[in-house]
TORKOL-281181 format. One record per residue (C-alpha): residue in one letter; x, y, z. Coordinates in pm, whole numbers, padded with zeros to 5 digits, always signed. Each point is the difference from the previous one (the first is absolute). Example, Ala and Ser with C-alpha at 12.3 -4.5 7.8 and 13.67 -1.06 7.14 Angstrom:
TORKOL-281181
a+01230-00450+00780s+00137+00344-00066
***
This chain:
TORKOL-281181
m-06474-13363-17719v+00238+00073+00293q-00312-00016+00224k-00054-00359-00107f+00292-00125+00170p-00045-00128+00370k+00097+00344+00246n+00357-00207+00124y+00094-00134-00373f+00237+00267-00069l+00145+00000+00350k+00049-00400-00022v+00181+00084-00326i+00228+00261+00117m+00083-00241+00313k+00096-00284-00221a+00187+00219-00266k+00184+00142+00329d+00085-00378+00094v+00120-00105-00325l+00216+00330-00047y+00156-00072+00362a+00050-00377-00124t+00179+00100-00326v+00174+00302+00208w+00169-00281+00229s+00078-00248-00213n+00188+00248-00189i+00221+00092+00281s+00075-00345+00114l+00107-00096-00342k+00240+00304+00068k+00089-00110+00354f+00077-00368-00087n+00183+00087-00336w-00183-00271-00176l+00009+00235-00293k+00302+00175-00057n-00104+00214-00292k-00192+00357+00122t-00192-00022-00339l-00114-00339+00004v-00098+00059+00372t-00167+00302-00120s-00198-00116-00295i-00152-00289+00202f-00101+00274+00263v-00152+00249-00252a-00190-00362-00146r-00114-00064+00323v-00172+00372+00037l-00142-00034-00343f-00111-00382+00086a-00206+00172+00342s-00116+00276-00207h-00139-00223-00262v-00180-00221+00276i-00159+00311+00169l-00145+00115-00332h-00122-00364-00098l-00186+00003+00349l-00145+00356-00092i-00103-00061-00359n-00164-00389+00068k-00159+00088+00304k-00330-00179+00025v-00273+00222+00143d-00219-00219+00217
***
């Protein structure tokens, strides 16, 4: 099954994952920095939700990859 994937597909997915995770981390930091949300629990839950969403997107890409 793994051999059916294009050679650099997993590398692309990993790079995309890295970008998504960096984006979530930076937006979480900016939320704290500008005090848009004073409640730490809310900030943390938003961050966790973003990470879960990112991992969901990555899994979705992996599972639904159409083999050329």
